[in-house]
C-alpha positions as CSV (number, residue, x, y, z in Angstrom):
1,X,1.1,-23.6,-52.5
2,X,-1.8,-21.4,-51.5
3,X,-1.4,-17.7,-52.2
4,X,-1.9,-16.9,-48.4
5,X,0.8,-19.3,-47.4
6,X,3.1,-17.9,-50.1
7,X,2.5,-14.4,-48.9
8,X,3.5,-15.1,-45.3
9,X,6.5,-17.2,-46.3
10,X,7.6,-14.4,-48.5
11,X,7.3,-11.9,-45.6
12,X,9.3,-14.3,-43.5
13,X,12.0,-14.5,-46.2
14,X,12.0,-10.7,-46.6
15,X,12.6,-10.5,-42.8
16,X,15.5,-13.0,-43.2
17,X,16.9,-10.8,-46.0
18,X,16.7,-7.7,-43.9
19,X,18.0,-9.5,-40.8
20,X,21.0,-11.1,-42.5
21,X,22.2,-8.5,-45.1
22,X,23.4,-6.1,-42.4
23,X,25.4,-8.8,-40.5
24,X,28.7,-7.6,-42.0
25,X,28.3,-3.8,-42.1
26,X,27.3,-3.8,-38.4
27,X,29.5,-6.8,-37.4
28,X,30.9,-4.7,-34.5
29,X,27.6,-4.7,-32.7
30,X,28.2,-8.3,-31.7
31,X,31.8,-9.0,-32.5
32,X,33.4,-5.7,-31.5
33,X,36.4,-7.2,-29.6
34,X,36.9,-10.1,-32.0
35,X,37.0,-7.8,-35.0
36,X,39.6,-5.4,-33.4
37,X,41.7,-8.3,-32.2
38,X,41.5,-10.3,-35.5
39,X,42.4,-7.3,-37.6
40,X,44.8,-5.7,-35.2
41,X,43.2,-2.3,-35.5
42,X,42.2,0.5,-33.1
43,X,38.8,1.6,-31.9
44,X,39.1,4.7,-34.2
45,X,39.9,2.5,-37.2
46,X,37.0,0.3,-36.4
47,X,34.8,3.4,-36.5
48,X,36.3,4.4,-39.8
49,X,35.0,1.3,-41.4
50,X,31.5,2.3,-40.5
51,X,32.3,5.9,-41.6
52,X,33.3,4.6,-45.1
53,X,30.0,2.6,-45.2
54,X,27.9,5.6,-44.2
55,X,29.5,8.0,-46.7
56,X,28.7,5.6,-49.5
57,X,25.1,5.3,-48.1
58,X,24.6,9.0,-48.1
59,X,25.6,9.4,-51.7
60,X,23.5,6.4,-52.9
61,X,20.2,6.8,-51.0
62,X,18.4,9.1,-53.4
63,X,19.7,7.6,-56.7
64,X,19.1,4.1,-55.3
65,X,15.5,5.0,-54.5
66,X,14.9,6.2,-58.1
67,X,16.4,3.1,-59.5
68,X,14.3,0.9,-57.2
69,X,11.2,2.2,-59.0
70,X,12.6,1.1,-62.3
71,X,13.8,-2.5,-61.6
72,X,12.2,-5.6,-60.3
73,X,12.3,-5.8,-56.5
74,X,12.9,-9.5,-56.7
75,X,16.0,-9.1,-58.9
76,X,17.3,-6.1,-56.8
77,X,17.0,-8.1,-53.6
78,X,18.6,-11.3,-54.8
79,X,21.5,-9.5,-56.4
80,X,22.0,-7.4,-53.3
81,X,22.0,-10.4,-51.0
82,X,24.4,-12.5,-53.1
83,X,26.8,-9.5,-53.5
84,X,26.8,-8.9,-49.8
85,X,27.6,-12.6,-49.1
86,X,30.5,-12.5,-51.6
87,X,31.9,-9.3,-49.9
88,X,31.6,-11.1,-46.5
89,X,33.6,-14.1,-47.8
90,X,36.3,-11.8,-49.2
91,X,36.6,-10.0,-45.9
92,X,36.9,-13.3,-44.0
93,X,39.8,-14.4,-46.1
94,X,41.7,-11.1,-46.2
95,X,41.3,-9.2,-42.8
96,X,43.4,-6.4,-44.3
97,X,42.4,-3.0,-43.1
98,X,42.9,-1.2,-46.5
99,X,40.9,-3.9,-48.3
100,X,38.3,-3.7,-45.6
101,X,37.7,0.0,-46.3
102,X,37.0,-0.9,-49.9
103,X,34.7,-3.7,-48.8
104,X,32.7,-1.4,-46.5
105,X,32.3,1.0,-49.4
106,X,31.2,-1.9,-51.5
107,X,28.6,-2.8,-48.9
108,X,27.0,0.6,-49.5
109,X,26.2,-0.6,-53.0
110,X,25.0,-4.0,-52.0
111,X,22.9,-3.0,-48.9
112,X,21.9,0.6,-49.2
113,X,21.7,1.4,-53.0
114,X,18.6,-0.3,-54.2
115,X,18.1,-2.9,-51.4
116,X,16.3,-0.9,-48.8
117,X,13.8,0.8,-51.2
118,X,13.2,-2.5,-53.0
119,X,12.6,-4.2,-49.7
120,X,10.0,-1.7,-48.5
121,X,8.4,-1.8,-52.0
122,X,8.2,-5.6,-51.9
123,X,6.5,-5.5,-48.5
124,X,3.9,-3.1,-49.8
125,X,3.3,-5.1,-53.0
126,X,2.7,-8.3,-51.1
127,X,-0.1,-6.9,-48.8
128,X,-3.3,-5.1,-49.8
129,X,-3.7,-1.5,-48.9
130,X,-6.0,-2.4,-46.0
131,X,-3.3,-4.6,-44.3
132,X,-0.2,-2.4,-44.8
133,X,0.3,-1.7,-41.1
134,X,0.1,-5.4,-40.3
135,X,2.4,-6.4,-43.1
136,X,5.1,-3.9,-42.1
137,X,4.7,-4.8,-38.4
138,X,5.0,-8.5,-39.3
139,X,8.1,-7.7,-41.4
140,X,9.8,-5.9,-38.6
141,X,9.0,-8.7,-36.2
142,X,10.5,-11.3,-38.7
143,X,13.5,-9.0,-39.2
144,X,14.2,-8.8,-35.5
145,X,13.9,-12.6,-35.0
146,X,15.9,-13.6,-38.1
147,X,18.6,-11.0,-37.3
148,X,18.9,-12.4,-33.8
149,X,19.1,-16.0,-35.2
150,X,21.7,-15.0,-37.8
151,X,24.0,-13.5,-35.1
152,X,23.2,-16.3,-32.6
153,X,24.3,-18.8,-35.3
154,X,27.5,-16.8,-35.9
155,X,28.2,-16.6,-32.2
156,X,27.8,-20.3,-31.7
157,X,30.1,-21.0,-34.6
158,X,32.5,-18.5,-33.1
159,X,32.6,-20.6,-29.9
160,X,33.7,-23.7,-31.8
161,X,37.2,-22.3,-32.2
162,X,37.9,-23.1,-28.5
163,X,39.0,-19.6,-27.5
164,X,41.0,-18.7,-30.6
165,X,39.4,-15.3,-31.3
166,X,40.7,-14.9,-34.8
167,X,39.7,-18.3,-36.0
168,X,36.3,-18.0,-34.3
169,X,35.7,-14.7,-36.0
170,X,36.6,-16.2,-39.4
171,X,34.2,-19.0,-38.9
172,X,31.5,-16.6,-37.7
173,X,31.9,-14.6,-40.9
174,X,31.4,-17.6,-43.1
175,X,28.3,-18.6,-41.2
176,X,26.7,-15.2,-41.1
177,X,27.5,-14.5,-44.8
178,X,25.9,-17.8,-45.8
179,X,22.5,-16.8,-44.3
180,X,22.2,-14.1,-46.9
181,X,22.6,-16.7,-49.6
182,X,19.8,-18.7,-48.0
183,X,17.6,-15.6,-48.0
184,X,18.4,-15.0,-51.7
185,X,17.4,-18.5,-52.7
186,X,14.1,-18.3,-50.7
187,X,13.2,-15.0,-52.4
188,X,14.1,-16.4,-55.8
189,X,11.7,-19.3,-55.2
190,X,8.9,-17.5,-53.4
191,X,8.6,-14.0,-54.9
192,X,6.7,-13.5,-58.1
193,X,6.4,-10.4,-60.4
194,X,2.7,-10.5,-61.0
195,X,1.9,-7.5,-58.7
196,X,4.9,-5.4,-59.7
197,X,3.2,-3.9,-62.7
198,X,0.1,-3.1,-60.6
199,X,2.3,-1.3,-58.1
200,X,3.8,0.8,-60.8
201,X,0.4,1.9,-61.9
202,X,-0.7,3.5,-58.6
203,X,0.5,7.0,-59.7
204,X,2.6,7.3,-56.6
205,X,4.7,10.5,-56.3
206,X,8.1,10.0,-57.8
207,X,11.3,11.8,-56.9
208,X,11.5,15.2,-58.6
209,X,14.4,17.6,-58.4
210,X,11.9,20.5,-58.1
211,X,10.6,18.9,-54.9
212,X,14.2,18.6,-53.6
213,X,14.7,22.3,-54.1
214,X,11.5,23.2,-52.2
215,X,12.3,21.0,-49.3
216,X,15.9,22.2,-49.0
217,X,14.6,25.7,-48.6
218,X,12.2,24.6,-45.8
219,X,13.6,24.9,-42.3
220,X,11.3,22.1,-41.0
221,X,12.8,19.4,-43.2
222,X,16.1,20.1,-41.4
223,X,14.4,20.0,-38.0
224,X,12.8,16.6,-38.9
225,X,16.1,15.3,-40.3
226,X,18.0,16.2,-37.1
227,X,15.3,14.8,-34.9
228,X,15.7,11.5,-36.9
229,X,19.5,11.8,-36.4
230,X,19.0,12.0,-32.6
231,X,16.7,9.0,-32.7
232,X,18.9,6.9,-34.9
233,X,21.9,8.0,-32.8
234,X,20.3,6.3,-29.8
235,X,19.4,3.2,-31.8
236,X,22.8,2.6,-33.2
237,X,24.8,3.7,-30.0
238,X,23.3,0.9,-27.9
239,X,26.0,-1.2,-29.5
240,X,28.5,0.5,-27.2
241,X,27.0,-1.3,-24.3
242,X,28.7,-4.4,-25.7
243,X,32.4,-3.3,-25.1
244,X,31.2,-1.4,-22.0
245,X,30.1,-4.7,-20.4
246,X,33.4,-6.4,-21.3
247,X,35.8,-3.6,-20.4
248,X,34.1,-2.0,-17.5
249,X,31.9,-4.7,-16.0
250,X,34.2,-7.6,-16.8
251,X,31.8,-10.1,-18.4
252,X,33.1,-12.4,-21.2
253,X,32.9,-11.3,-24.9
254,X,30.7,-14.3,-25.5
255,X,28.2,-13.3,-22.8
256,X,28.3,-9.7,-23.9
257,X,27.7,-10.8,-27.5
258,X,24.6,-12.8,-26.4
259,X,23.2,-9.8,-24.5
260,X,23.9,-7.6,-27.6
261,X,21.9,-10.0,-29.8
262,X,18.9,-9.6,-27.5
263,X,19.4,-5.8,-27.3
264,X,20.0,-5.1,-31.0
265,X,17.7,-7.7,-32.6
266,X,15.1,-9.4,-30.4
267,X,14.1,-6.1,-28.9
268,X,13.2,-5.0,-32.4
269,X,10.0,-6.9,-31.8
270,X,9.0,-3.9,-29.7
271,X,9.0,-1.6,-32.8
272,X,5.3,-2.2,-33.5
273,X,4.6,-1.6,-29.8
274,X,6.1,1.9,-30.2
275,X,3.8,2.5,-33.1
276,X,0.8,1.5,-31.0
277,X,1.9,3.7,-28.2
278,X,2.2,6.7,-30.6
279,X,-1.1,6.0,-32.3
280,X,-3.3,4.9,-29.5
281,X,-1.9,6.5,-26.3
282,X,-0.2,9.8,-27.4
283,X,-2.2,10.2,-30.7
284,X,1.0,11.7,-32.0
285,X,4.4,10.3,-33.1
286,X,6.2,13.5,-32.1
287,X,4.7,13.5,-28.6
288,X,5.8,9.9,-28.1
289,X,9.3,10.7,-29.5
290,X,9.6,13.6,-27.1
291,X,8.8,11.3,-24.2
292,X,11.0,8.5,-25.4
293,X,13.9,11.0,-25.9
294,X,13.6,12.2,-22.3
295,X,13.4,8.7,-20.9
296,X,16.5,7.6,-22.8
297,X,18.3,10.8,-21.7
298,X,17.7,9.8,-18.0
299,X,18.6,6.1,-18.7
300,X,21.9,6.9,-20.3
301,X,22.8,9.5,-17.6
302,X,22.0,6.9,-15.0
303,X,24.8,4.6,-16.4
304,X,27.2,7.3,-15.2
305,X,26.2,6.8,-11.6
306,X,25.7,3.0,-11.5
307,X,27.2,1.7,-8.2
308,X,30.8,0.5,-8.6
309,X,29.9,-2.8,-6.9
310,X,26.9,-3.6,-9.1
311,X,27.0,-7.2,-10.3
312,X,27.8,-7.8,-14.0
313,X,24.5,-9.6,-14.4
314,X,22.5,-6.6,-13.1
315,X,24.5,-4.2,-15.3
316,X,23.8,-6.5,-18.3
317,X,20.1,-6.6,-17.6
318,X,20.0,-2.8,-17.1
319,X,21.4,-2.2,-20.6
320,X,18.3,-3.9,-22.0
321,X,16.1,-1.2,-20.7
322,X,17.4,1.7,-22.8
323,X,17.7,-0.8,-25.7
324,X,14.0,-1.5,-25.4
325,X,13.0,2.2,-25.4
326,X,15.3,2.9,-28.3
327,X,13.7,0.1,-30.4
328,X,10.2,1.4,-29.7
329,X,11.3,4.8,-30.7
330,X,13.2,3.7,-33.8
331,X,10.2,1.9,-35.3
332,X,8.3,5.2,-35.7
333,X,11.0,7.9,-36.1
334,X,10.5,8.3,-39.9
335,X,6.8,9.0,-39.5
336,X,7.7,12.4,-38.2
337,X,8.0,13.4,-41.9
338,X,4.2,13.2,-42.3
339,X,3.4,14.8,-38.9
340,X,5.7,17.8,-39.8
341,X,3.1,19.1,-42.3
342,X,5.3,18.2,-45.3
343,X,3.0,17.8,-48.4
344,X,2.2,14.1,-49.3
345,X,3.6,14.6,-52.8
346,X,7.0,15.4,-51.3
347,X,7.1,12.5,-48.8
348,X,9.5,10.3,-50.8
349,X,11.9,13.2,-51.4
350,X,11.7,14.2,-47.8
351,X,12.6,10.7,-46.6
352,X,15.6,10.7,-49.0
353,X,16.9,13.9,-47.4
354,X,16.1,12.8,-43.9
355,X,17.9,9.5,-44.5
356,X,21.1,11.3,-45.5
357,X,21.1,13.4,-42.4
358,X,19.5,10.8,-40.1
359,X,22.2,8.1,-40.6
360,X,25.1,10.5,-40.0
361,X,25.6,8.9,-36.5
362,X,27.0,5.8,-38.2
363,X,30.0,7.9,-39.5
364,X,30.3,10.8,-37.0
365,X,29.4,9.0,-33.7
366,X,31.5,5.9,-34.5
367,X,34.7,7.9,-35.1
368,X,34.0,10.3,-32.2
369,X,33.2,7.6,-29.7
370,X,36.2,5.5,-31.0
371,X,38.6,8.4,-30.4
372,X,37.2,8.9,-26.9
373,X,37.8,5.2,-26.1
374,X,41.3,5.3,-27.6
375,X,42.2,8.5,-25.7
376,X,40.5,7.8,-22.3
377,X,40.2,4.1,-22.1
378,X,37.3,2.8,-20.0
379,X,36.6,6.4,-18.9
380,X,35.6,7.1,-22.5
381,X,32.2,5.5,-21.8
382,X,31.4,8.4,-19.5
383,X,31.9,10.8,-22.5
384,X,29.8,8.5,-24.7
385,X,26.8,8.1,-22.4
386,X,26.9,11.7,-21.3
387,X,26.9,12.8,-24.9
388,X,23.9,10.6,-25.6
389,X,22.0,12.0,-22.5
390,X,22.4,15.5,-23.9
391,X,21.4,14.5,-27.4
392,X,18.1,13.1,-25.9
393,X,17.2,16.5,-24.5
394,X,18.0,18.1,-27.9
395,X,15.9,15.4,-29.7
396,X,12.9,16.1,-27.4
397,X,13.0,19.8,-28.2
398,X,13.2,19.0,-32.0
399,X,10.3,16.6,-31.7
400,X,8.1,19.3,-30.0
401,X,9.1,21.8,-32.8
402,X,8.0,19.3,-35.4
403,X,4.7,18.7,-33.6
404,X,3.9,22.4,-33.3
405,X,4.7,23.0,-37.0
406,X,2.5,20.1,-38.0
407,X,-0.3,21.4,-35.9
408,X,-0.1,24.9,-37.5
409,X,0.0,23.3,-40.9
410,X,-3.2,21.3,-40.2
411,X,-5.0,24.4,-38.9
412,X,-3.9,26.4,-42.0
413,X,-5.3,23.7,-44.3
414,X,-8.5,23.6,-42.3
415,X,-9.0,27.3,-42.6
416,X,-8.5,27.1,-46.4
417,X,-11.4,24.6,-46.6
């Protein structure tokens, strides 16, 4: 096999790994109704599973990043994928809520501990420094496609149960979990370790506790972190269009799941487009984020005033619009770290802190939104979409503050020269 062919097949396999490993943690994005019915749990309990996962993630992000620099990316990725598949199988055969809480905590170790850092490191090692943008763009494209295919496979297997929701969900879990095994086997065959030693010799900044202290005392790392929180909040909350379409608009769970796959996975192909818009059109990530936040604020507020007689098909298609903007924004949200004027040597530490704050929506939003749905029923979606509209305005203000601070930092550096 030629090195070039191996490189692109490996990127495809890494995309499959990233697209399949999060199948179980975010199973509610596509199988929201099926999960609640099969387990016999409430919306709030469903949110608590994601809360357990997020709590584990927040604890493990920084130590996992440190460990990722000390172990082979190939070994870390393969072990993570196999472990996640095993947890998926255990969940499929138990469906017990207490056991599921433990499983979702275990998913923190198998998907967020060393997996994410090792995945990003592997993408960088595969490509040369001159083609990093293309490699990461290609990865996200592969990730979106393979994530959609994984969930489409699970959805098709779900339909083989002939309307038995619990049995269909069980079959979907087995199918989705098996894709992670396929990804592990492909990486085991395609990845090699010859470039890992080279990557370790690049004298890249490593995590230092002194840097952590400096950043924690800086107000702008918190502004960046909460801007990322607002951005990720939109990205993850588009999943609530799934139950919204079934409960309010009356479409079938299968059709809603199909729309959800398009919204949450295929639209990820637009992530590189967001990067091009930020770089070429706005010449600033923060300016693009401010614009995207305001657009999303309007789009989510508009859901509150959709005509009562709107057709389910039109409503379904409308939900793809905020999904598309959210994906274009999500692809560049972490680059605010560099635009904020944070020193390059602290970038890794800053991203670790920003990840802890930025992914809070997985725990806070899921429980808050779940409680609104349990308390108010279908009217709870008005609270959810209204909340998101307000958060878009807040995110826009934070993005502008980051932009202005970054501009001042660049001017100060220019004056020193």
